[in-house]
LUMLUMLO-67962 format. One record per residue (C-alpha): z, y, x. Coordinates in steps of 0.1 Angstrom, whole numbers, padded with zeros to 4 digits, always signed. Layout:
% residues N
ZYX/...
END
This chain:
% residues 538
+0671-0614+0896/+0647-0585+0891/+0661-0551+0890/+0661-0532+0856/+0637-0505+0851/+0667-0481+0846/+0680-0489+0882/+0646-0482+0897/+0651-0441+0897/+0655-0413+0875/+0648-0417+0841/+0656-0409+0804/+0690-0422+0799/+0698-0450+0776/+0715-0439+0741/+0751-0442+0746/+0777-0447+0720/+0803-0425+0737/+0797-0392+0722/+0795-0410+0686/+0829-0423+0691/+0845-0391+0705/+0859-0381+0673/+0876-0410+0660/+0890-0419+0693/+0905-0381+0693/+0921-0390+0661/+0936-0421+0675/+0947-0403+0702/+0968-0381+0678/+0982-0409+0661/+0984-0439+0684/+0994-0420+0716/+0972-0409+0744/+0989-0433+0770/+0976-0465+0752/+0944-0453+0739/+0937-0440+0774/+0945-0476+0789/+0923-0492+0762/+0895-0472+0769/+0898-0481+0806/+0900-0520+0795/+0869-0516+0773/+0850-0497+0801/+0860-0523+0829/+0849-0551+0806/+0816-0535+0798/+0809-0528+0836/+0814-0563+0846/+0793-0575+0818/+0767-0548+0825/+0766-0562+0862/+0755-0598+0853/+0736-0590+0822/+0704-0610+0823/+0683-0589+0803/+0674-0555+0790/+0687-0563+0754/+0722-0575+0770/+0724-0545+0794/+0723-0522+0763/+0748-0540+0746/+0771-0538+0777/+0765-0502+0784/+0771-0494+0745/+0806-0510+0754/+0812-0488+0784/+0802-0461+0759/+0829-0469+0734/+0854-0473+0764/+0844-0439+0779/+0845-0423+0745/+0883-0432+0743/+0889-0423+0781/+0879-0388+0780/+0897-0374+0750/+0928-0389+0760/+0929-0372+0794/+0930-0335+0782/+0955-0348+0754/+0979-0362+0782/+0975-0331+0803/+0983-0306+0774/+1012-0326+0764/+1026-0332+0800/+1018-0294+0810/+1033-0274+0783/+1033-0237+0796/+1001-0218+0796/+1001-0215+0831/+1006-0251+0841/+0983-0261+0816/+0957-0240+0828/+0960-0251+0864/+0958-0290+0853/+0929-0285+0836/+0913-0264+0866/+0920-0294+0887/+0909-0317+0860/+0875-0298+0857/+0875-0297+0897/+0871-0335+0897/+0842-0337+0878/+0826-0321+0909/+0839-0353+0929/+0821-0374+0901/+0790-0356+0904/+0792-0357+0940/+0804-0390+0946/+0784-0410+0916/+0746-0406+0931/+0759-0408+0967/+0776-0442+0960/+0752-0454+0935/+0723-0448+0962/+0742-0467+0989/+0750-0496+0968/+0713-0498+0957/+0699-0496+0992/+0724-0524+1004/+0734-0546+0972/+0719-0560+0942/+0713-0536+0915/+0744-0548+0896/+0767-0537+0922/+0763-0500+0905/+0782-0513+0872/+0805-0538+0893/+0822-0509+0913/+0837-0497+0881/+0860-0529+0878/+0884-0524+0906/+0886-0486+0896/+0896-0494+0859/+0920-0520+0871/+0938-0494+0893/+0936-0468+0864/+0954-0492+0842/+0982-0502+0868/+0988-0463+0876/+0987-0453+0839/+1013-0478+0828/+1038-0468+0853/+1031-0428+0859/+1021-0416+0825/+1045-0409+0798/+1033-0413+0760/+1025-0385+0738/+1024-0394+0701/+1026-0373+0671/+1049-0388+0647/+1036-0366+0618/+1001-0375+0624/+0977-0374+0595/+0965-0408+0581/+0930-0419+0594/+0897-0406+0578/+0875-0435+0579/+0846-0416+0559/+0848-0389+0583/+0846-0411+0611/+0815-0431+0599/+0797-0402+0592/+0804-0384+0622/+0796-0414+0644/+0764-0418+0623/+0753-0385+0625/+0759-0379+0663/+0743-0414+0670/+0712-0405+0652/+0708-0371+0665/+0715-0381+0704/+0692-0412+0699/+0665-0387+0687/+0671-0362+0714/+0671-0390+0743/+0641-0407+0730/+0620-0378+0722/+0604-0371+0758/+0591-0407+0757/+0582-0409+0720/+0572-0374+0714/+0592-0350+0690/+0566-0357+0662/+0568-0395+0660/+0579-0412+0631/+0611-0425+0645/+0619-0390+0662/+0615-0373+0628/+0634-0401+0609/+0661-0400+0631/+0665-0361+0632/+0665-0365+0593/+0689-0390+0592/+0713-0373+0616/+0710-0341+0595/+0718-0356+0563/+0747-0373+0580/+0761-0344+0596/+0756-0323+0563/+0777-0349+0546/+0804-0349+0573/+0808-0312+0569/+0807-0315+0530/+0836-0343+0534/+0859-0327+0559/+0858-0295+0539/+0870-0313+0509/+0893-0341+0525/+0931-0332+0527/+0934-0353+0560/+0902-0345+0578/+0896-0361+0612/+0882-0327+0623/+0896-0295+0607/+0865-0271+0603/+0891-0242+0603/+0893-0246+0639/+0857-0230+0643/+0867-0198+0625/+0887-0191+0659/+0862-0172+0681/+0883-0186+0710/+0876-0220+0701/+0839-0218+0689/+0828-0197+0718/+0842-0218+0743/+0829-0249+0728/+0793-0236+0729/+0796-0223+0764/+0808-0258+0776/+0776-0274+0758/+0753-0250+0772/+0768-0254+0808/+0764-0289+0806/+0729-0284+0792/+0721-0266+0825/+0736-0289+0845/+0724-0323+0837/+0692-0311+0828/+0687-0297+0861/+0699-0328+0879/+0675-0347+0859/+0649-0325+0872/+0657-0321+0908/+0665-0358+0913/+0631-0365+0904/+0617-0337+0927/+0638-0347+0958/+0627-0384+0952/+0589-0380+0943/+0582-0350+0958/+0601-0343+0991/+0602-0383+0996/+0641-0388+1000/+0656-0422+0991/+0681-0426+0962/+0711-0424+0990/+0694-0394+1007/+0689-0377+0970/+0726-0380+0963/+0739-0363+0996/+0715-0334+0992/+0727-0329+0955/+0767-0333+0970/+0767-0293+0978/+0764-0286+0939/+0794-0308+0934/+0815-0297+0964/+0813-0259+0956/+0819-0269+0919/+0852-0286+0932/+0865-0255+0949/+0854-0230+0922/+0871-0247+0890/+0905-0246+0902/+0900-0210+0913/+0885-0200+0881/+0914-0204+0864/+0937-0180+0888/+0908-0153+0879/+0908-0161+0843/+0947-0154+0844/+0945-0123+0863/+0951-0092+0848/+0920-0075+0858/+0896-0099+0847/+0904-0127+0822/+0885-0153+0804/+0856-0137+0793/+0841-0122+0823/+0849-0153+0844/+0829-0174+0820/+0803-0152+0811/+0798-0143+0849/+0798-0179+0860/+0768-0187+0832/+0750-0157+0845/+0752-0173+0880/+0740-0207+0867/+0709-0185+0850/+0700-0168+0884/+0702-0202+0902/+0680-0217+0875/+0656-0190+0877/+0654-0195+0917/+0647-0231+0911/+0618-0221+0888/+0601-0206+0919/+0597-0241+0934/+0564-0255+0948/+0550-0284+0962/+0556-0268+0995/+0590-0259+0991/+0617-0277+1013/+0653-0287+1006/+0665-0256+1026/+0646-0235+0998/+0667-0252+0972/+0701-0248+0987/+0710-0213+0977/+0702-0222+0940/+0722-0253+0944/+0749-0236+0956/+0747-0207+0930/+0748-0232+0900/+0777-0253+0916/+0797-0221+0917/+0787-0210+0882/+0795-0244+0865/+0831-0242+0885/+0837-0209+0869/+0826-0215+0834/+0839-0250+0829/+0879-0247+0836/+0884-0213+0816/+0863-0225+0786/+0881-0259+0784/+0914-0243+0788/+0904-0217+0761/+0897-0246+0739/+0927-0265+0743/+0950-0235+0745/+0936-0225+0707/+0949-0254+0690/+0984-0267+0679/+0997-0292+0702/+0998-0318+0675/+0958-0314+0673/+0953-0320+0710/+0934-0353+0707/+0910-0336+0683/+0905-0306+0705/+0898-0330+0737/+0875-0349+0716/+0855-0319+0702/+0855-0306+0741/+0840-0339+0753/+0814-0344+0724/+0802-0308+0731/+0797-0317+0769/+0780-0350+0758/+0758-0331+0734/+0751-0305+0759/+0742-0329+0784/+0720-0347+0762/+0699-0318+0750/+0695-0307+0787/+0679-0341+0796/+0661-0341+0762/+0648-0308+0759/+0640-0301+0798/+0622-0335+0800/+0600-0330+0767/+0589-0297+0784/+0582-0312+0819/+0565-0346+0802/+0541-0322+0780/+0529-0301+0807/+0526-0330+0833/+0507-0353+0809/+0485-0323+0796/+0476-0315+0834/+0472-0354+0844/+0449-0361+0814/+0426-0332+0824/+0426-0348+0861/+0420-0382+0848/+0391-0372+0822/+0361-0389+0830/+0377-0416+0853/+0372-0455+0847/+0407-0462+0851/+0419-0492+0828/+0443-0482+0800/+0473-0499+0813/+0472-0479+0845/+0464-0446+0830/+0495-0451+0809/+0517-0460+0838/+0501-0425+0855/+0508-0403+0825/+0543-0420+0820/+0559-0402+0851/+0555-0389+0885/+0570-0421+0897/+0543-0442+0882/+0516-0420+0894/+0530-0423+0928/+0533-0461+0929/+0496-0464+0916/+0483-0437+0943/+0499-0459+0970/+0478-0489+0958/+0445-0474+0955/+0429-0464+0990/+0404-0437+1004/+0404-0403+0987/+0413-0408+0950/+0445-0422+0960/+0453-0393+0981/+0440-0367+0952/+0459-0389+0925/+0493-0384+0945/+0486-0346+0950/+0476-0339+0913/+0507-0359+0902/+0530-0339+0925/+0514-0305+0915/+0514-0312+0879/+0554-0324+0881/+0563-0294+0902/+0545-0269+0876/+0563-0285+0845/+0594-0288+0861/+0593-0249+0867/+0583-0243+0832/+0615-0259+0822/+0637-0245+0844/+0624-0210+0831/+0633-0220+0798/+0669-0232+0809/+0674-0199+0826/+0667-0179+0798/+0687-0200+0774/+0717-0198+0794/+0713-0163+0805/+0712-0153+0767/+0744-0176+0761/+0762-0157+0788/+0756-0124+0770/+0766-0140+0735/+0795-0154+0754/+0807-0119+0767/+0804-0105+0735/+0820-0131+0713/+0846-0150+0737/+0882-0134+0734/+0895-0123+0767/+0928-0139+0777/+0938-0128+0807/+0973-0122+0805/+0999-0146+0795/+1021-0142+0765/+1055-0129+0772/+1069-0161+0758/+1048-0183+0781/+1060-0160+0808/+1096-0166+0802/+1090-0203+0800/+1072-0206+0832/+1100-0188+0849/+1125-0208+0835/+1145-0179+0825/+1166-0193+0798/+1189-0168+0792/+1164-0143+0783/+1142-0163+0765/+1136-0153+0729/+1139-0176+0702/+1127-0153+0677/+1092-0161+0679/+1069-0155+0648/+1071-0184+0623/+1034-0189+0623/+1030-0187+0661/+1058-0213+0665/+1042-0238+0639/+1010-0235+0653/+1022-0245+0688/+1044-0273+0679/+1032-0285+0646/+1064-0282+0629/+1083-0253+0610/+1104-0230+0634/+1141-0237+0634/+1165-0211+0616/+1179-0186+0642/+1218-0182+0645/+1233-0148+0652/+1249-0147+0684/+1263-0119+0708/+1238-0094+0716/+1212-0112+0696/+1190-0106+0664/+1189-0127+0633/+1152-0124+0622/+1131-0134+0592/+1093-0139+0592/+1075-0111+0582/+1044-0114+0560/+1020-0107+0590/+1036-0134+0610/+1060-0111+0627/+1095-0112+0631/+1118-0086+0612/+1145-0074+0630/+1182-0075+0611/+1203-0064+0636/+1196-0052+0673/+1227-0040+0687/+1230-0040+0726/+1202-0066+0728/+1178-0067+0757/+1150-0082+0733/+1129-0060+0715/+1111-0074+0684/+1078-0060+0670/+1070-0066+0630/+1032-0062+0636/+1026-0093+0655/+1046-0125+0666/+1050-0116+0702/+1083-0107+0718/+1089-0084+0745/+1116-0092+0771/+1127-0062+0791/
END
């Protein structure tokens, strides 16, 4: 069976249904339970992988990959929801999210390496078939090890909001992914962008008026939530956009095989794996906090992209390695604290929606990185190569292949003997590297500006709250039950229980500001403030 074009090398990704289904999956997590949604996602993803492995045509492959996207959309929101409900204290949740973020480094490293090995030694369907035993093992482990978390007071479904969100995100992502091939001014691209804008506007209008919204828009008024979501999108914008460019450079300019390319991209993932768990400790330290860790990580990404923008046709892998390490460290520092800020800013009952929003931001950021940077690269490459081919008597089909990608130009150059073949290969490499450098400069500027915005807008949450500290150390005797009503309701999703007067304790009532007004505080080791819902333990 011939190998599909999508398996021949780096290319613009096929449109995925995963981001469009994230919001409905997040609401399903809240109502049905994260465990069962996670298992359903694994089953669909594994089945779609098996279907992809034996699909005999591009149409069937696209349908199978769409099924994989639906399964992935159920898996990703469930993971963060499970972590948030299992690890309830701020410290434990932050550590769990740090490890969760670090495992993305393993995926970034193992995916290209394993995919390259399978393509070199087996048939193309093996890159999909390898997912099936992993999904089966995950189903068995989840059934026995993962507790279910279901909110009995969850809101009823919002089918219209789900339909509008899926339509808007689907059209936006299709346009972004297809624009590098079809151009941003093609009727199909403009139509998809316009349709996505209309659907998104309708979604916002409906969610603001619905009494059971799928995505409460009030969440975005919290700067800890909105700034962290933006930083996550831009981190993936830089990471996936850079991978899209550099994998082609490593293969078509430096001449590495798919397996060798995966091995040479591994340092990014390995330093990310180490930096992500450490970033949680830095973000919770008294001297730093979330803001400088996330902002500093994004600045490191910008510096790494700036270094990569100096790449030339004469550069070697050793010249790229310092920039790879900086980008890996930067992503590791920014990813986990941003994710913890998103999940920590929401009520526990909305963990599914929070994780779905988190995953959607990652998906959209990655798609924008590939789409925008790929468009900048293609525009420059085609301009340079069109000038090179002007006046030559090359058939139209061969010309389109050369202008389509540097890989196509290299394939033609290998079949053309003599000086023209060498000149074509050299011109294609030079045009590609020049376009890649322009795209990386734009990415560096975007991430650098975003880092400054994050430093200005993201709240600093360096020190744990006193109530969280008391819970973490298990000091039940001194734990204060008089936390303000608004804070208690936000974290648990239910109204606070009435407090009873006991020896050495105080009977409190909520204040208008959300704090606690002591009615008696005789001989107590607990002091309470009326200006905020915090409790200070002495």
